[in-house]
C-alpha atoms as a printed R data frame, in Angstrom:
   type eleno elety resid chain resno       x       y      z
1  ATOM     1    CA   MET     A     1 121.228 266.549 40.928
2  ATOM     2    CA   THR     A     2 124.880 266.276 39.999
3  ATOM     3    CA   THR     A     3 127.298 268.618 41.726
4  ATOM     4    CA   LYS     A     4 129.998 270.571 39.929
5  ATOM     5    CA   ARG     A     5 132.621 268.170 41.311
6  ATOM     6    CA   GLY     A     6 130.486 265.196 40.256
7  ATOM     7    CA   LYS     A     7 130.317 266.509 36.696
8  ATOM     8    CA   LYS     A     8 134.116 266.863 36.611
9  ATOM     9    CA   VAL     A     9 134.510 263.291 37.826
10 ATOM    10    CA   GLN     A    10 132.096 262.088 35.137
11 ATOM    11    CA   GLU     A    11 134.085 264.014 32.507
12 ATOM    12    CA   ALA     A    12 137.295 262.408 33.754
13 ATOM    13    CA   LEU     A    13 135.699 258.966 33.491
14 ATOM    14    CA   ARG     A    14 134.668 259.631 29.897
15 ATOM    15    CA   GLY     A    15 138.130 260.965 29.097
16 ATOM    16    CA   GLU     A    16 136.790 264.352 28.049
17 ATOM    17    CA   ARG     A    17 139.145 267.283 28.017
18 ATOM    18    CA   PHE     A    18 138.458 270.091 30.414
19 ATOM    19    CA   THR     A    19 137.975 273.534 28.912
20 ATOM    20    CA   LYS     A    20 140.295 276.357 29.900
21 ATOM    21    CA   SER     A    21 137.511 277.950 31.946
22 ATOM    22    CA   VAL     A    22 137.161 274.897 34.191
23 ATOM    23    CA   VAL     A    23 139.463 274.718 37.192
24 ATOM    24    CA   ARG     A    24 141.130 271.326 37.508
25 ATOM    25    CA   VAL     A    25 140.256 269.478 40.664
26 ATOM    26    CA   LYS     A    26 142.824 267.445 42.559
27 ATOM    27    CA   LEU     A    27 141.123 264.183 43.403
28 ATOM    28    CA   SER     A    28 141.763 262.308 46.611
29 ATOM    29    CA   PRO     A    29 143.470 258.912 46.372
30 ATOM    30    CA   ALA     A    30 140.139 257.286 47.272
31 ATOM    31    CA   GLU     A    31 138.420 259.048 44.372
32 ATOM    32    CA   MET     A    32 141.265 258.104 42.036
33 ATOM    33    CA   VAL     A    33 140.976 254.439 43.008
34 ATOM    34    CA   ARG     A    34 137.239 254.482 42.276
35 ATOM    35    CA   ILE     A    35 137.624 256.391 39.005
36 ATOM    36    CA   LEU     A    36 140.448 254.183 37.740
37 ATOM    37    CA   ARG     A    37 138.572 251.041 38.786
38 ATOM    38    CA   GLU     A    38 135.494 252.166 36.872
39 ATOM    39    CA   LYS     A    39 137.545 253.313 33.875
40 ATOM    40    CA   ASN     A    40 139.144 249.844 33.744
41 ATOM    41    CA   GLU     A    41 135.645 248.332 33.991
42 ATOM    42    CA   LEU     A    42 136.475 246.388 37.138
43 ATOM    43    CA   THR     A    43 134.119 245.538 39.949
44 ATOM    44    CA   GLN     A    44 135.314 245.965 43.516
45 ATOM    45    CA   SER     A    45 135.537 242.177 43.765
46 ATOM    46    CA   GLU     A    46 137.612 241.866 40.594
47 ATOM    47    CA   LEU     A    47 140.017 244.581 41.721
48 ATOM    48    CA   ALA     A    48 140.291 242.989 45.158
49 ATOM    49    CA   GLU     A    49 141.204 239.662 43.583
50 ATOM    50    CA   GLN     A    50 143.865 241.286 41.369
51 ATOM    51    CA   VAL     A    51 145.552 243.033 44.310
52 ATOM    52    CA   ARG     A    52 145.083 240.145 46.772
53 ATOM    53    CA   ALA     A    53 142.773 242.067 49.102
54 ATOM    54    CA   THR     A    54 139.170 241.670 50.178
55 ATOM    55    CA   ARG     A    55 136.229 243.443 48.569
56 ATOM    56    CA   GLN     A    56 135.603 245.084 51.949
57 ATOM    57    CA   THR     A    57 139.122 246.547 51.851
58 ATOM    58    CA   ILE     A    58 138.487 248.095 48.419
59 ATOM    59    CA   ILE     A    59 135.161 249.478 49.660
60 ATOM    60    CA   ALA     A    60 136.892 250.990 52.695
61 ATOM    61    CA   VAL     A    61 139.679 252.530 50.569
62 ATOM    62    CA   GLU     A    62 137.129 254.099 48.198
63 ATOM    63    CA   ALA     A    63 135.098 255.412 51.160
64 ATOM    64    CA   GLU     A    64 138.252 256.932 52.743
65 ATOM    65    CA   LYS     A    65 137.713 254.732 55.809
66 ATOM    66    CA   TYR     A    66 141.022 252.907 55.348
67 ATOM    67    CA   ALA     A    67 144.415 254.102 54.138
68 ATOM    68    CA   PRO     A    68 146.021 251.231 52.238
69 ATOM    69    CA   SER     A    69 149.384 249.887 53.298
70 ATOM    70    CA   LEU     A    70 152.305 250.836 51.097
71 ATOM    71    CA   GLU     A    71 152.312 247.337 49.636
72 ATOM    72    CA   LEU     A    72 148.599 247.506 48.763
73 ATOM    73    CA   ALA     A    73 149.000 251.017 47.346
74 ATOM    74    CA   PHE     A    74 151.708 249.778 44.967
75 ATOM    75    CA   ARG     A    75 149.548 246.799 43.973
76 ATOM    76    CA   LEU     A    76 146.621 249.120 43.218
77 ATOM    77    CA   ALA     A    77 148.750 251.415 41.055
78 ATOM    78    CA   ARG     A    78 150.176 248.389 39.224
79 ATOM    79    CA   ALA     A    79 146.678 246.960 38.653
80 ATOM    80    CA   PHE     A    80 145.676 250.237 36.976
81 ATOM    81    CA   ARG     A    81 148.954 250.396 35.008
82 ATOM    82    CA   ALA     A    82 149.372 253.917 36.387
83 ATOM    83    CA   PRO     A    83 152.311 255.630 38.042
84 ATOM    84    CA   PHE     A    84 152.113 255.461 41.826
85 ATOM    85    CA   GLU     A    85 152.133 259.275 42.024
86 ATOM    86    CA   THR     A    86 149.063 259.460 39.779
87 ATOM    87    CA   VAL     A    87 146.961 257.396 42.173
88 ATOM    88    CA   PHE     A    88 148.423 258.417 45.529
89 ATOM    89    CA   HIS     A    89 149.734 261.749 46.777
90 ATOM    90    CA   TYR     A    90 150.480 263.265 50.137
91 ATOM    91    CA   GLU     A    91 149.381 266.729 51.128
92 ATOM    92    CA   GLU     A    92 150.775 268.408 54.208
């Protein structure tokens, strides 16, 4: 069974527009990394190679077990051709 949040993530992956009645969800950086990786049709290994990290590091970032260094965060954003602020944000 897909959750409401899961459906929104699937819509984002397909590039579908959200209707006005749907509340936009702010995704965590870990979720953004996974979504952008999948949207760019990259495996964890391929992304790791592009950003000069290990596959285990990518797995840990996506699982929110590891916060990437600033250098790795910039490499990830560059690999996705996305603004840094789109992938990573800080909430107080």
